[in-house]
Rosetta silent file (secondary structure, phi, psi, omega in degrees, C-alpha in Angstrom):
SEQUENCE: XXXXXXXXXXXXXXXXXXXXXXXXXXXXXXXXXXXXXXXXXXXXXXXXXXXXXXXXXXXXXXXXXXXXXXXXXXXXXXXXXXXXXXXXXXXXXXXXXXXXXXXXXXXXXXXXXXXXXXXXXXXXXXXXXXXXXXXXXXXXXXXXXXXXXXXXXXXXXXXXXXXXXXXXXXXXXXXXXXXXXXXXXXXXXXXXXXXXXXXXXXXXXXXXXXXXXXXXXXXXXXXXXXXXXXXXXXXXXXXXXXXXXXXXXXXXXXXXXXXXXXXXXXXXXXXXXXXXXXXXXXXXXXXXXXXXXXXXXXXXXXXXXXXXXXXXXXXXXXXXXXXXXXXXXXXXXXXXXXXXXXXXXXXXXXXXXXXXX
SCORE:     score description
SCORE:     0.000 S_00000001
   1 L     0.000  -41.996  178.528  109.959  120.113  116.339 S_00000001
   2 H   -62.040  -35.954  178.747  106.771  118.277  117.298 S_00000001
   3 H   -64.392  -40.934  178.340  104.823  121.516  116.895 S_00000001
   4 H   -65.889  -43.074  179.394  106.126  122.001  113.350 S_00000001
   5 H   -60.844  -43.747 -179.845  105.358  118.381  112.464 S_00000001
   6 H   -66.084  -37.570  178.455  101.801  118.701  113.772 S_00000001
   7 H   -62.462  -46.944  179.982  101.277  121.958  111.850 S_00000001
   8 H   -63.978  -43.022  179.980  102.403  120.365  108.560 S_00000001
   9 H   -61.173  -47.282  179.874  100.361  117.242  109.253 S_00000001
  10 H   -65.495  -36.177  178.873   97.198  119.220  110.005 S_00000001
  11 H   -65.616  -44.913 -176.707   97.749  121.416  106.950 S_00000001
  12 H   -67.064  -30.080 -178.146   98.186  118.455  104.586 S_00000001
  13 H   -98.795   -1.105 -178.860   95.046  116.702  105.755 S_00000001
  14 H   -62.449  -49.940 -176.173   92.835  119.811  106.064 S_00000001
  15 H   -65.246  -51.048  179.005   91.692  119.844  102.426 S_00000001
  16 H   -61.434  -35.378  177.369   90.940  116.089  102.061 S_00000001
  17 H   -66.460  -40.068  178.814   89.124  116.103  105.408 S_00000001
  18 H   -64.157  -44.260  179.006   87.082  119.137  104.364 S_00000001
  19 H   -61.875  -41.145  179.360   86.158  117.517  101.034 S_00000001
  20 H   -62.861  -46.637 -177.651   85.140  114.341  102.842 S_00000001
  21 H   -63.539  -38.523  178.276   82.933  116.171  105.339 S_00000001
  22 H   -65.419  -43.516 -178.122   81.230  118.153  102.553 S_00000001
  23 H   -69.531  -24.496 -179.173   80.599  115.010  100.495 S_00000001
  24 H   -85.484  -25.735 -178.295   79.220  113.208  103.550 S_00000001
  25 L   -56.667  131.567 -176.914   76.862  116.009  104.597 S_00000001
  26 L    95.311  -53.785  178.433   73.314  114.952  103.853 S_00000001
  27 H   -61.844  -37.362 -175.574   74.231  111.321  103.252 S_00000001
  28 H   -67.100  -17.927 -178.466   74.992  110.844  106.944 S_00000001
  29 H   -89.330   -0.998  179.641   71.400  111.762  107.849 S_00000001
  30 L   -87.105  128.004 -178.847   69.937  108.900  105.809 S_00000001
  31 L   -65.322  132.798  177.514   68.911  105.923  107.922 S_00000001
  32 L   -77.061  142.450  175.561   70.844  102.751  107.089 S_00000001
  33 L   -90.870  145.648  178.263   68.885   99.661  106.113 S_00000001
  34 L   -61.881  146.064 -179.367   69.671   96.352  107.774 S_00000001
  35 L  -118.001  129.185  169.261   71.885   94.017  105.767 S_00000001
  36 L   -87.818  101.890 -168.652   71.641   90.246  105.698 S_00000001
  37 L   -58.878  129.020  174.942   75.367   89.653  105.356 S_00000001
  38 L  -126.786  174.903 -179.796   76.388   87.625  102.305 S_00000001
  39 H   -59.921  -28.351  178.340   79.743   86.878  100.700 S_00000001
  40 H   -63.128  -25.821 -177.743   79.293   89.936   98.466 S_00000001
  41 H   -76.912   -5.802  170.090   79.517   92.120  101.566 S_00000001
  42 H   -69.129  -23.544 -170.309   83.170   91.195  102.027 S_00000001
  43 L   -94.176 -175.226 -176.524   83.850   93.360   98.983 S_00000001
  44 L   -63.228  142.966  172.097   83.674   97.093   98.212 S_00000001
  45 L  -113.494   93.753 -169.093   80.476   99.048   98.816 S_00000001
  46 L   -64.116  -17.506 -179.889   80.825  101.769   96.199 S_00000001
  47 L   -89.342   -2.131 -179.808   78.028  103.981   97.529 S_00000001
  48 L   -95.097  139.603 -179.020   79.703  104.404  100.932 S_00000001
  49 L   -77.621  -24.085  179.108   82.029  107.329  101.576 S_00000001
  50 E  -140.328  144.478 -178.613   84.183  105.418  104.028 S_00000001
  51 E  -156.463  142.082  175.675   84.996  101.740  104.398 S_00000001
  52 E  -147.061  155.359  178.510   87.613   99.724  106.219 S_00000001
  53 E  -125.972  111.448 -178.922   88.817   96.163  106.726 S_00000001
  54 E  -106.291  133.222  170.876   90.621   95.506  110.026 S_00000001
  55 E  -127.231  119.969  175.603   92.547   92.336  110.825 S_00000001
  56 E  -129.234  122.600 -171.328   94.144   92.006  114.279 S_00000001
  57 E  -126.112  153.204  175.496   95.625   88.664  115.196 S_00000001
  58 E  -115.189  113.791 -169.480   97.195   86.789  118.091 S_00000001
  59 E  -121.725  161.315  172.919   99.791   84.360  116.753 S_00000001
  60 E  -126.509  154.335  177.435  102.326   81.792  117.886 S_00000001
  61 L  -142.533  142.920  175.452  105.554   80.685  116.245 S_00000001
  62 L   -64.071  -12.629  179.679  107.966   77.807  116.949 S_00000001
  63 L   -95.971    3.928  177.760  110.673   80.475  116.805 S_00000001
  64 L  -136.728  143.258  177.767  109.196   82.486  119.681 S_00000001
  65 L   -87.831  -18.815 -179.071  108.293   81.547  123.256 S_00000001
  66 L  -117.729  171.813 -174.878  105.781   84.379  123.588 S_00000001
  67 L   -69.032  158.764  174.660  102.862   85.631  121.506 S_00000001
  68 E  -124.650  134.563  175.983  103.089   87.736  118.368 S_00000001
  69 E  -109.646  151.478  173.995  100.483   90.318  117.412 S_00000001
  70 E  -143.544  153.523  171.644   99.732   91.733  113.986 S_00000001
  71 E  -132.881  134.250  167.257   97.472   94.322  112.403 S_00000001
  72 E  -131.457  122.191 -178.408   96.602   94.767  108.731 S_00000001
  73 E  -134.220  129.798  171.666   94.105   97.506  107.923 S_00000001
  74 E  -111.014  128.651  175.748   92.902   98.870  104.609 S_00000001
  75 E  -114.400  143.973  171.205   90.968  102.151  104.605 S_00000001
  76 E  -129.928  132.880  166.959   89.041  103.692  101.716 S_00000001
  77 E  -121.718  136.998 -176.377   87.544  107.185  101.558 S_00000001
  78 E  -116.390  114.472  174.694   85.488  108.171   98.518 S_00000001
  79 L  -133.302 -114.295  172.672   85.208  111.825   97.505 S_00000001
  80 L   -68.451  -42.504  176.119   86.539  113.186   94.210 S_00000001
  81 L  -116.599  170.226  172.730   88.916  110.231   94.168 S_00000001
  82 E  -101.609   99.329 -177.752   88.956  106.887   95.931 S_00000001
  83 E   -86.190  144.417 -177.400   91.841  107.224   98.384 S_00000001
  84 E  -129.419  139.859  179.140   93.408  104.142   99.954 S_00000001
  85 E  -132.770  138.132  175.372   95.497  103.710  103.081 S_00000001
  86 E  -121.715  130.911  169.189   97.258  100.611  104.397 S_00000001
  87 E  -119.531  131.193  177.480   98.562  100.147  107.925 S_00000001
  88 E  -133.383  134.157 -179.787  100.571   97.039  108.798 S_00000001
  89 E  -147.072  154.915  176.977  102.175   96.291  112.150 S_00000001
  90 E  -135.717  133.435  174.644  103.790   93.451  114.090 S_00000001
  91 E  -110.617  114.489  176.621  104.311   93.189  117.856 S_00000001
  92 E   -96.225   93.248 -172.776  107.157   90.871  118.879 S_00000001
  93 L   -62.844  -40.073 -177.352  106.305   90.391  122.559 S_00000001
  94 L   -60.169  -38.696 -178.951  109.364   88.269  123.347 S_00000001
  95 L   -95.577   -3.836  177.875  111.726   91.004  122.165 S_00000001
  96 L    65.858   34.310 -176.122  109.507   93.845  123.368 S_00000001
  97 E  -124.576  153.810 -177.584  109.465   95.513  119.967 S_00000001
  98 E  -133.151  129.439 -179.069  106.793   96.988  117.707 S_00000001
  99 E  -123.683  135.611  175.849  107.095   97.532  113.953 S_00000001
 100 E  -147.316  148.348  178.824  104.645   99.374  111.727 S_00000001
 101 E  -133.508  155.619 -176.781  104.497  100.649  108.164 S_00000001
 102 E  -135.376  143.771  173.175  102.061  102.880  106.308 S_00000001
 103 E  -130.898  123.542  179.799  101.048  103.361  102.680 S_00000001
 104 E  -119.007  122.264  179.908   98.938  106.385  101.680 S_00000001
 105 E  -123.701  104.516  174.218   97.499  106.616   98.163 S_00000001
 106 L   -56.316  -29.286  175.161   95.396  109.693   97.311 S_00000001
 107 L  -155.845  133.187 -179.648   94.528  107.655   94.222 S_00000001
 108 L  -103.305  104.558 -178.031   95.534  104.093   93.295 S_00000001
 109 H   -62.326  -28.604 -178.888   96.003  103.823   89.502 S_00000001
 110 H   -68.120  -19.799 -179.812   96.135  100.020   89.677 S_00000001
 111 H   -69.705  -14.024  179.521   92.527   99.970   90.909 S_00000001
 112 H   -77.415  -21.807 -175.626   91.427  100.971   87.385 S_00000001
 113 L   -87.639  157.092 -179.212   92.608   97.712   85.887 S_00000001
 114 L   -61.252  139.195 -178.066   90.710   94.456   85.872 S_00000001
 115 L  -128.519  169.136  178.881   91.317   92.400   88.968 S_00000001
 116 L   -61.658  146.903  176.743   90.656   88.900   90.238 S_00000001
 117 L   -64.259  -18.655  179.396   87.110   88.071   91.329 S_00000001
 118 L   -83.303  -14.256 -173.308   88.638   87.091   94.666 S_00000001
 119 E   -71.362  121.099  174.679   90.138   90.544   95.245 S_00000001
 120 E   -87.078  -54.938 -175.977   88.470   92.481   98.071 S_00000001
 121 E  -152.372  144.924  178.375   90.836   95.422   98.361 S_00000001
 122 E  -144.688  160.100  175.845   94.330   96.259   97.120 S_00000001
 123 E  -153.595  102.657 -178.550   96.875   99.062   97.313 S_00000001
 124 L    50.167   47.933  176.397   99.931   98.879   95.047 S_00000001
 125 L    91.938  -24.142  171.380  100.028   95.095   95.176 S_00000001
 126 E   -71.515  139.220 -170.844   99.198   94.762   98.876 S_00000001
 127 E  -159.396  161.969  168.852   95.876   92.986   99.047 S_00000001
 128 E  -126.723  131.402  179.104   93.147   91.016  100.775 S_00000001
 129 E  -120.897  157.044  175.185   91.326   88.255   98.879 S_00000001
 130 E  -129.123  130.414  177.698   88.303   86.119   99.671 S_00000001
 131 E  -111.538  114.806 -175.703   87.749   82.591   98.388 S_00000001
 132 L   -68.902  -31.586 -177.749   84.116   81.468   98.600 S_00000001
 133 L   -65.918  -46.145  179.771   84.920   77.773   98.107 S_00000001
 134 L   -90.883   -5.619 -178.486   87.223   77.565  101.140 S_00000001
 135 L    53.117   53.363 -174.738   85.353   80.378  102.952 S_00000001
 136 E  -145.272  158.112  174.174   88.635   82.052  103.784 S_00000001
 137 E  -100.218  157.875  168.952   90.640   85.257  103.386 S_00000001
 138 E  -132.281  126.973  178.300   94.181   85.638  102.146 S_00000001
 139 E  -109.649  134.367  174.268   96.298   88.613  103.199 S_00000001
 140 E  -142.584  111.582  177.305   99.481   89.596  101.413 S_00000001
 141 E  -131.109  148.452  177.175  101.327   92.803  102.289 S_00000001
 142 E  -148.696  100.823 -179.751  104.907   93.899  101.766 S_00000001
 143 E  -124.470  104.384  175.056  105.879   97.335  103.018 S_00000001
 144 L    52.227   45.944  176.366  109.576   98.142  103.296 S_00000001
 145 L    89.289   -7.302  174.638  110.533   94.668  104.482 S_00000001
 146 E   -96.109  105.852 -174.559  107.525   94.139  106.735 S_00000001
 147 E  -114.550  136.336  176.400  105.724   91.219  105.089 S_00000001
 148 E  -132.233  116.859  179.210  102.530   89.524  106.196 S_00000001
 149 E  -129.485  108.835 -172.207  101.240   86.503  104.263 S_00000001
 150 E  -138.236  146.491  168.058   98.360   84.699  105.933 S_00000001
 151 E  -108.667  134.132 -172.289   95.433   82.406  105.187 S_00000001
 152 E  -132.372  113.955 -175.865   92.439   82.969  107.460 S_00000001
 153 E   -90.828  126.033 -179.797   89.539   80.527  107.690 S_00000001
 154 L   -72.861  137.408  175.187   86.120   81.938  108.642 S_00000001
 155 L  -122.043  -51.050 -176.264   84.306   80.276  111.547 S_00000001
 156 L  -131.568  150.378  174.598   81.763   82.702  113.048 S_00000001
 157 L  -111.943  128.719 -178.277   79.961   85.909  112.043 S_00000001
 158 E  -119.068  115.297  177.330   79.263   88.480  114.762 S_00000001
 159 E   -82.548  125.946 -179.845   76.779   91.283  114.051 S_00000001
 160 L   -94.218  160.790 -178.452   77.732   94.448  115.906 S_00000001
 161 L    63.646 -140.666  177.438   75.360   97.068  117.257 S_00000001
 162 E  -102.857  105.637  179.104   71.738   96.377  116.460 S_00000001
 163 L    58.396   37.017  175.972   71.543   93.850  113.597 S_00000001
 164 L    86.578   15.880  176.985   74.904   94.947  112.189 S_00000001
 165 E  -127.962  130.203 -178.545   74.401   98.724  112.478 S_00000001
 166 E  -128.012  136.286  176.132   76.215  100.878  115.037 S_00000001
 167 E   -74.923  122.141 -174.860   75.806  104.605  115.792 S_00000001
 168 L   -84.965  -24.629 -179.818   79.231  106.179  115.309 S_00000001
 169 L  -131.668   22.322 -179.362   78.571  109.518  117.061 S_00000001
 170 L    59.139   32.033  173.904   75.526  108.712  119.149 S_00000001
 171 L  -114.649  151.479 -170.266   73.336  110.492  116.611 S_00000001
 172 L   -53.902  -41.860 -171.109   70.287  108.769  115.100 S_00000001
 173 L  -119.841   -0.559  178.724   71.530  108.328  111.540 S_00000001
 174 L   -83.300   75.774 -165.662   75.296  108.940  111.633 S_00000001
 175 E  -126.576  173.326 -178.323   75.853  105.204  111.570 S_00000001
 176 E  -138.447  141.865  163.905   77.915  102.390  110.100 S_00000001
 177 E   -70.359  138.580 -174.045   77.330   98.842  108.964 S_00000001
 178 E  -150.055  113.659  178.109   79.575   96.750  111.201 S_00000001
 179 E  -128.348  144.147 -179.367   80.250   93.013  111.027 S_00000001
 180 E  -126.496  151.277  171.573   82.999   91.002  112.730 S_00000001
 181 E  -123.556   94.571 -163.719   84.585   87.602  112.281 S_00000001
 182 E   -79.647  -11.737 -171.769   86.114   87.132  115.743 S_00000001
 183 E  -143.107   56.334  176.854   87.964   83.833  115.410 S_00000001
 184 E   -68.446  124.186  176.792   89.531   83.352  111.987 S_00000001
 185 E   -72.837  122.172 -164.836   91.791   80.291  112.059 S_00000001
 186 E  -121.704  138.153  175.971   95.114   81.687  110.859 S_00000001
 187 E  -151.121  146.142  178.495   98.295   80.224  109.367 S_00000001
 188 E   161.219 -148.114 -178.154  101.142   81.663  107.312 S_00000001
 189 E  -138.474  146.541  171.505  104.385   83.618  107.553 S_00000001
 190 E  -128.602  147.870 -178.567  105.445   87.054  108.724 S_00000001
 191 E  -132.445  131.035  175.039  108.738   88.793  107.996 S_00000001
 192 E  -156.798  146.290 -178.135  110.315   91.756  109.786 S_00000001
 193 L    53.313   34.795  176.973  113.877   92.903  110.402 S_00000001
 194 L    77.930    3.611 -178.536  115.038   90.301  107.883 S_00000001
 195 E  -112.768  131.388  177.146  113.595   87.362  109.852 S_00000001
 196 E  -104.806  129.331 -179.379  110.746   85.165  108.601 S_00000001
 197 E  -118.038  126.838  168.110  108.579   83.397  111.166 S_00000001
 198 E   -71.926  136.447 -174.546  106.061   80.626  110.465 S_00000001
 199 E  -137.384  158.597  172.202  102.954   81.480  112.485 S_00000001
 200 E  -152.847  159.225 -179.870   99.524   80.184  113.407 S_00000001
 201 E   160.315 -144.734 -175.219   96.754   81.399  115.665 S_00000001
 202 E  -134.023  142.262 -176.429   93.503   83.339  115.649 S_00000001
 203 E  -129.176  142.949  174.391   92.513   86.649  114.051 S_00000001
 204 E  -103.287  128.888  179.341   89.643   89.089  114.578 S_00000001
 205 E  -119.587  127.449  174.142   88.344   90.794  111.427 S_00000001
 206 E  -112.467  137.104  173.516   86.135   93.902  111.382 S_00000001
 207 E  -128.527  119.626  178.691   84.444   95.261  108.272 S_00000001
 208 E  -126.909  145.200  173.798   82.697   98.633  108.464 S_00000001
 209 E  -154.481  150.171  179.883   81.160  100.861  105.811 S_00000001
 210 E   169.805 -165.160 -179.323   78.859  103.867  105.705 S_00000001
 211 L  -124.585   35.226 -176.749   78.570  107.630  105.229 S_00000001
 212 L   -81.430  153.952  175.861   79.301  108.760  108.761 S_00000001
 213 L   -69.381  145.170  177.455   81.334  111.837  109.697 S_00000001
 214 L  -116.551  -10.936  179.087   84.908  111.186  110.794 S_00000001
 215 L   -64.780  131.673  178.579   85.930  114.696  111.877 S_00000001
 216 L    61.433   18.018  178.320   86.574  114.826  115.634 S_00000001
 217 L   -81.422  120.968 -176.323   85.557  111.167  115.943 S_00000001
 218 E  -130.282  137.171 -179.369   87.373  109.697  118.961 S_00000001
 219 E  -153.725  161.713  166.366   87.066  106.235  120.453 S_00000001
 220 E  -117.869  125.840 -175.910   88.499  103.441  122.563 S_00000001
 221 E  -122.048  135.150 -179.260   87.841  100.023  121.013 S_00000001
 222 E  -128.529  132.824  169.200   88.283   96.649  122.696 S_00000001
 223 E  -121.248  108.692 -178.098   88.042   93.140  121.252 S_00000001
 224 E   -97.770  129.982 -169.804   88.180   90.574  124.063 S_00000001
 225 E  -127.457  116.764  177.749   88.855   87.017  122.943 S_00000001
 226 E  -122.119   79.312 -172.476   88.322   83.885  124.986 S_00000001
 227 H   -59.817  -40.546 -177.071   88.797   81.163  122.365 S_00000001
 228 H   -65.714  -24.754 -179.312   88.631   78.244  124.806 S_00000001
 229 H  -103.191    3.714 -177.164   85.225   79.431  126.031 S_00000001
 230 L    51.372   45.998 -178.154   83.896   80.430  122.594 S_00000001
 231 E  -127.035  127.519 -177.919   83.269   83.903  124.044 S_00000001
 232 E  -136.642  133.919 -176.179   83.990   87.150  122.184 S_00000001
 233 E  -131.268  129.117  172.816   83.238   90.705  123.298 S_00000001
 234 E  -112.001  134.209  177.720   83.488   93.970  121.344 S_00000001
 235 E  -130.912  130.310  176.868   83.315   97.311  123.156 S_00000001
 236 E  -117.803  118.606  175.924   83.225  100.770  121.526 S_00000001
 237 E  -111.525  104.104  179.941   83.669  103.785  123.820 S_00000001
 238 E   -88.315  125.444  179.585   82.976  107.000  121.869 S_00000001
 239 E  -102.070  127.799  179.865   84.405  110.132  123.490 S_00000001
 240 E  -130.654  164.280  178.725   82.679  113.467  122.813 S_00000001
 241 L   -61.369  -31.442 -177.545   82.925  116.969  124.226 S_00000001
 242 L   -95.892   18.357  178.515   79.540  116.482  125.879 S_00000001
 243 E   128.117 -162.906 -179.815   80.457  113.131  127.407 S_00000001
 244 E  -137.596  154.497  178.761   80.963  109.581  126.219 S_00000001
 245 E  -125.864  126.837 -179.295   78.847  106.716  124.957 S_00000001
 246 E  -117.199  129.048  179.889   79.859  103.108  125.493 S_00000001
 247 E  -139.873  168.659  179.433   78.286  100.237  123.611 S_00000001
 248 E  -176.594  177.821  177.581   79.214   96.697  122.706 S_00000001
 249 E  -140.172  148.546  177.428   78.253   93.177  121.746 S_00000001
 250 E  -121.147  133.791 -179.971   78.873   89.738  123.215 S_00000001
 251 E  -122.107  124.409 -178.434   79.030   86.587  121.098 S_00000001
 252 E  -148.556  122.201  176.427   78.723   83.153  122.691 S_00000001
 253 L    50.680   47.574  178.749   77.756   79.812  121.107 S_00000001
 254 L    70.823    5.256  175.906   76.215   81.532  118.048 S_00000001
 255 E   -98.994  137.270 -178.427   74.212   83.887  120.308 S_00000001
 256 E  -118.084  121.022 -177.518   74.686   87.644  119.902 S_00000001
 257 E  -119.788  128.102  177.125   73.850   89.947  122.831 S_00000001
 258 E   -81.317  132.976 -178.931   73.955   93.747  122.659 S_00000001
 259 E  -106.966  133.921 -178.030   75.674   95.375  125.660 S_00000001
 260 L  -127.396  -16.099 -175.263   74.672   98.834  126.868 S_00000001
 261 E  -116.559   89.513 -172.492   75.806   99.092  130.484 S_00000001
 262 E  -130.816  138.446  176.121   79.596   99.135  130.494 S_00000001
 263 E  -124.244  129.522 -178.674   82.097  100.964  132.676 S_00000001
 264 E  -123.499  129.435  174.520   85.740  101.439  131.631 S_00000001
 265 E  -131.320  150.747  179.584   88.506  102.879  133.801 S_00000001
 266 E  -113.806  141.130 -175.258   92.236  103.205  133.177 S_00000001
 267 E  -101.176  -12.729  179.758   94.888  102.672  135.837 S_00000001
 268 E  -157.077  173.017  177.389   97.910  104.263  134.137 S_00000001
 269 E  -130.036  161.390  177.825   99.074  106.280  131.141 S_00000001
 270 E  -135.193  130.045  179.635  101.856  105.966  128.588 S_00000001
 271 E  -107.309  127.539 -178.427  103.520  108.874  126.766 S_00000001
 272 L   -79.313  173.919  179.494  105.053  108.240  123.338 S_00000001
 273 L   -63.391  -29.591  177.562  108.248  109.755  121.968 S_00000001
 274 L   -98.072   26.039  168.595  106.174  112.364  120.126 S_00000001
 275 L    67.956   27.691  171.188  104.331  113.265  123.356 S_00000001
 276 L   -91.269  128.488 -176.512  101.013  111.503  122.735 S_00000001
 277 E  -108.660  123.145 -177.714   99.601  110.268  126.051 S_00000001
 278 E  -114.916  145.331  169.461   97.389  107.167  126.091 S_00000001
 279 E   -75.996  141.385  178.108   95.445  105.495  128.905 S_00000001
 280 E  -136.621  173.310  175.490   96.560  101.902  129.535 S_00000001
 281 E    57.708   78.075 -169.840   95.843   99.031  131.926 S_00000001
 282 E   -98.694  151.708  168.247   92.054   99.031  131.830 S_00000001
 283 E  -115.845  125.552 -178.994   89.330   97.660  134.068 S_00000001
 284 E  -117.619  129.420  177.857   86.096   96.817  132.264 S_00000001
 285 E  -123.405  131.046 -178.849   82.837   96.097  134.073 S_00000001
 286 E  -117.859  128.744 -179.286   79.704   94.867  132.297 S_00000001
 287 E  -114.090  149.505  179.101   76.260   95.047  133.897 S_00000001
 288 L   -67.061  -37.073  175.921   73.065   93.350  132.772 S_00000001
 289 L  -155.191  177.619 -174.926   71.101   96.614  133.113 S_00000001
 290 L   -57.984  -36.624 -174.793   71.502  100.016  134.755 S_00000001
 291 L  -108.956   11.914 -175.748   70.359   98.787  138.145 S_00000001
 292 L   -91.593  172.169  176.528   71.488   95.160  137.963 S_00000001
 293 L   -71.035  163.398  176.355   74.387   93.372  139.588 S_00000001
 294 E   -63.017  129.260 -178.406   77.797   93.153  137.973 S_00000001
 295 E   -95.754  -43.048 -179.638   77.741   90.515  135.233 S_00000001
 296 E  -146.034  152.857  173.392   81.396   90.440  134.138 S_00000001
 297 E  -144.972  143.086 -175.230   84.644   92.172  135.025 S_00000001
 298 E  -140.906  148.738  166.223   87.996   92.188  133.244 S_00000001
 299 E  -112.830  127.004 -176.743   91.499   93.586  133.556 S_00000001
 300 E  -116.277  118.872 -173.463   93.128   94.313  130.189 S_00000001
 301 E  -125.686  124.315  178.211   96.907   94.761  130.197 S_00000001
 302 E   -60.888  142.024  177.403   99.113   95.528  127.147 S_00000001
 303 L   -76.624  -27.516  162.005  101.811   92.954  126.479 S_00000001
 304 L  -140.700  150.620 -173.012  104.090   95.871  125.610 S_00000001
 305 L   -77.846  -40.306 -173.911  103.258   99.535  126.201 S_00000001
 306 L   -88.840   89.511  173.309  104.597  101.149  123.047 S_00000001
 307 L  -126.142   45.280 -176.769  102.275  100.009  120.248 S_00000001
 308 E   -87.297  127.391  178.315  101.742  103.539  118.937 S_00000001
 309 E  -101.282  104.873 -177.958  101.155  103.967  115.207 S_00000001
 310 L   -93.814  118.863 -178.964  102.534  107.349  114.222 S_00000001
 311 L  -115.624  139.533  179.826  101.249  108.582  110.879 S_00000001
 312 L   -80.945  -25.761 -177.015  102.410  111.720  109.094 S_00000001
 313 L  -107.614  -53.196 -177.459   99.155  112.133  107.163 S_00000001
 314 L   -84.796  174.067  177.002   96.391  110.259  108.969 S_00000001
 315 L   -66.685  136.229  174.248   95.537  110.426  112.652 S_00000001
 316 L   -76.414  154.861 -179.723   97.994  108.595  114.881 S_00000001
 317 E  -157.581  169.151  176.736   96.601  105.950  117.209 S_00000001
 318 E  -108.699  127.605  178.744   97.498  103.128  119.606 S_00000001
 319 E  -142.108  114.792 -172.746   96.668   99.584  118.523 S_00000001
 320 E  -152.402  159.887  178.592   98.074   96.685  120.443 S_00000001
 321 E   -77.876  139.661 -175.876   97.964   93.125  121.676 S_00000001
 322 E  -138.960  163.815  170.692   96.903   92.656  125.306 S_00000001
 323 E  -104.497  143.101  179.291   96.235   90.001  127.936 S_00000001
 324 E  -122.531  131.359  173.338   92.796   89.748  129.554 S_00000001
 325 E  -132.728  133.930 -178.645   92.011   88.271  132.941 S_00000001
 326 E  -172.111 -158.828  179.860   88.586   88.394  134.528 S_00000001
 327 E  -158.316  151.235  166.100   85.484   86.542  135.515 S_00000001
 328 E   -86.000  118.699 -169.903   81.827   85.993  134.851 S_00000001
 329 L   -87.266  -14.821  176.304   80.399   86.985  138.221 S_00000001
 330 L  -156.688  156.599  177.641   76.986   85.311  137.891 S_00000001
 331 L   -62.264  145.214  179.587   75.143   82.876  135.644 S_00000001
 332 E  -126.711  125.858 -179.324   73.447   84.464  132.644 S_00000001
 333 E  -116.211  147.218  175.874   70.341   83.012  131.015 S_00000001
 334 E  -137.357  128.106 -178.181   68.577   83.974  127.792 S_00000001
 335 L    55.494   38.903  176.687   65.181   82.623  126.746 S_00000001
 336 L    78.102    2.759 -178.498   65.254   80.288  129.738 S_00000001
 337 E  -117.769  132.104  179.669   68.582   78.740  128.763 S_00000001
 338 E   -69.686  118.659 -178.447   71.851   79.359  130.617 S_00000001
 339 E   -86.614  -40.157  173.217   74.216   80.953  128.111 S_00000001
 340 E  -151.734  152.007 -175.340   77.246   81.122  130.382 S_00000001
 341 L  -109.140  161.442  178.032   78.015   80.239  133.974 S_00000001
 342 L   -58.131  127.423  179.999   80.009   81.914  136.689 S_00000001
 343 E  -172.443  164.519  174.035   83.722   81.254  136.134 S_00000001
 344 E   -83.386  152.219 -177.808   87.189   82.784  135.775 S_00000001
 345 E  -133.915  142.451  171.271   88.421   83.746  132.315 S_00000001
 346 E  -132.564  134.638 -178.656   91.811   84.187  130.663 S_00000001
 347 E  -161.966 -163.274  179.473   92.235   85.424  127.133 S_00000001
 348 E  -124.792  170.912  179.850   93.764   87.907  124.745 S_00000001
 349 E  -156.014  160.873  161.718   92.650   91.203  123.266 S_00000001
 350 E  -121.108  139.916 -179.265   93.406   93.934  120.801 S_00000001
 351 E  -126.137  139.038  176.181   92.762   97.518  121.845 S_00000001
 352 E  -125.253  131.910 -179.337   92.580  100.635  119.662 S_00000001
 353 E  -125.075  119.633 -179.935   92.778  104.194  121.015 S_00000001
 354 E  -122.793  157.562  173.999   92.149  107.172  118.717 S_00000001
 355 L    84.577   19.644 -178.539   91.906  110.933  119.204 S_00000001
 356 L  -101.998   -6.044 -178.008   94.633  111.379  121.811 S_00000001
 357 L   -79.803    0.000    0.000   97.149  113.306  119.712 S_00000001
């Protein structure tokens, strides 16, 4: 049965993937110019073939003793039409359950009509808005009883890669603009299985856009969050047939440091009901340079193992809330000033694993 499902899935996405790759050819070889991020960059970039808005949050509720995770992601691909995809998920750690819903629109007719100036992206009424006066986002999604309604206040901007540009396939120009807001102050309500929970907490938001190829693109993505220490780390591990490339950025006290010497190992695997096997329980080591001493080390452990997002049309992936425990192993100085000191760390994370199906 799984073989038949995979055949149908691959058949249905063959044509749109082919059209996308053809439309991207040539564009992907053009060097991206640096962007000085402004409020306009929260919105659509119509000249880019692919664009996405990721929100992954770690929340608390008076109705739960343990943490709650959520993901809301809007994807756009631009070829003949502007196709839109929404993924929404909630992880109820206390009950050990994971809920996710998907909306796929080859074309969204509502996007033709005039919309609010605050509207960033929408898909059949599901939407993300930005208010410049309050410097905040508003998320509102409702997919088959899974509702997420949140207000998210911006605090910090984190430029990923080199000045907000990251190589997506380790090729000179196959790149993406990439900006993060790692600590959005979050409040609102979520509803699933007929239960509404008031929630508050912190959310990480990624916004990427560009003309990069997506065929055979595989990665492991980590966002490590240490709110009490004002320390945030993003790691992208791109897996290719000829090896892998790992890159990342560290944000601390308004300072942004590019990371290039990272080692990731997995201690166990998890197999889903549809036989997709993912690595879990990771150890991450960060070095100052190739020949330097260990700078940081972390253990990243999922709060529940099954946070697999199974899609019938798009690629399936694992995206889940995790706990992080580790330490800064030595003091680190930049421009003669100590940026962080040796200490133990406890925090949370979201991890995304693609290309394992």
